C-alpha positions in Angstrom: 120.3 216.5 5.1 123.0 214.5 3.4 124.1 211.1 4.2 127.6 210.5 5.6 130.1 208.7 3.3 130.1 205.7 5.6 126.3 205.5 5.6 126.3 205.6 1.8 128.9 202.9 1.5 127.1 200.7 4.1 124.0 200.9 1.9 125.7 200.4 -1.5 128.3 197.7 -0.6 125.8 194.9 0.1 124.0 195.6 -3.2 127.3 195.6 -5.1 128.6 192.5 -3.4 125.3 190.7 -4.0 125.5 191.3 -7.8 129.2 190.4 -7.8 128.6 187.2 -5.9 125.7 186.1 -8.1 128.0 186.3 -11.1 130.7 184.4 -9.3 128.4 181.5 -8.3 128.6 180.1 -11.8 132.4 180.2 -11.7 132.6 178.6 -8.2 130.3 175.8 -9.2 132.3 174.9 -12.3 135.5 175.3 -10.3 134.3 173.0 -7.6 133.9 170.2 -10.2 137.6 170.4 -11.1 138.4 168.3 -8.1 136.0 165.4 -8.6 132.3 164.7 -9.5 130.0 165.8 -6.7 126.4 166.2 -5.8 124.8 169.6 -5.3 124.8 169.7 -1.5 128.6 169.0 -1.5 129.1 172.1 -3.7 127.8 174.4 -1.0 130.8 173.4 1.2 133.3 173.6 -1.7 132.0 177.1 -2.6 132.4 178.3 1.0 135.9 176.8 1.2 137.2 178.2 -2.1 135.6 181.6 -1.6 137.1 181.7 1.9 133.6 182.1 3.3 132.7 185.1 1.2 130.1 183.3 -0.9 127.3 181.0 0.3 124.7 179.6 -2.0 121.2 178.5 -1.5 120.1 175.1 -2.8 117.7 176.6 -5.3 120.5 178.8 -6.7 122.8 175.9 -7.2 120.2 173.8 -8.9 119.2 176.6 -11.2 122.9 177.0 -12.3 123.3 173.2 -12.7 120.3 173.0 -14.9 121.6 175.8 -17.0 125.0 174.2 -17.3 123.5 170.8 -18.3 121.5 172.5 -21.0 124.6 174.2 -22.3 126.6 171.0 -22.3 129.1 172.2 -19.7 128.4 169.4 -17.2 126.6 166.1 -17.0 124.7 164.6 -14.1 124.7 160.9 -13.3 122.5 159.2 -10.7 124.5 157.0 -8.3 123.4 154.8 -5.5 124.1 156.2 -2.0 125.0 154.2 1.1 123.2 156.7 3.3 119.7 157.1 1.7 118.4 157.6 -1.8 120.4 157.8 -4.9 122.2 161.1 -5.6 122.9 162.9 -8.8 126.6 163.5 -9.2 127.7 166.2 -11.6 131.0 166.4 -13.5 132.5 168.7 -16.1 132.4 167.8 -19.8 135.3 168.5 -22.1 133.6 171.8 -23.2 133.0 172.8 -19.6 136.6 172.1 -18.7 137.9 174.1 -21.7 135.4 177.0 -21.0 136.6 177.2 -17.4 140.3 177.1 -18.5 139.9 179.9 -21.0 137.8 182.0 -18.7 140.4 181.6 -16.0 143.2 182.6 -18.3 141.4 185.6 -19.7 139.7 186.9 -16.6 141.4 185.7 -13.4 145.1 185.4 -14.0 145.1 189.1 -14.6 144.9 189.4 -10.8 148.3 187.8 -10.5 150.1 190.3 -12.7 152.7 192.6 -11.1 151.0 195.7 -12.4 147.6 194.7 -10.9 149.1 193.7 -7.5 151.2 197.0 -7.3 148.2 199.1 -8.3 145.9 197.5 -5.8 148.4 197.8 -3.0 149.0 201.4 -3.9 145.3 202.1 -3.8 144.9 200.4 -0.4 147.9 202.1 1.0 146.7 205.5 -0.1 143.1 205.1 1.0 143.5 204.0 4.6 
């Protein structure tokens, strides 16, 4: 017995989206720091806002990425006193982190704004509904 197309898509789509979203988490964390320095918990809300609710991140995932970024010199963390409890570590972009994000955005994201891409995507959606 073969699976229906819809059943196959329903099984494959969450797996594909999961891989896609894991890769995007690094981008969203760096991007969230373009506004201002922030602590890890604040990044969760920023990521949800920027991704329009399509990406949520667990604390452990965020901290894992932050450690990797610190080790790579893309961000720095600074402990600051808090008015509401213990001190918090605020993260901010370094010059190399800012430049990496700028070049990544130009090379990999601005392509989605091109007329050719927009037209091709719209044609694909129109022809496959």
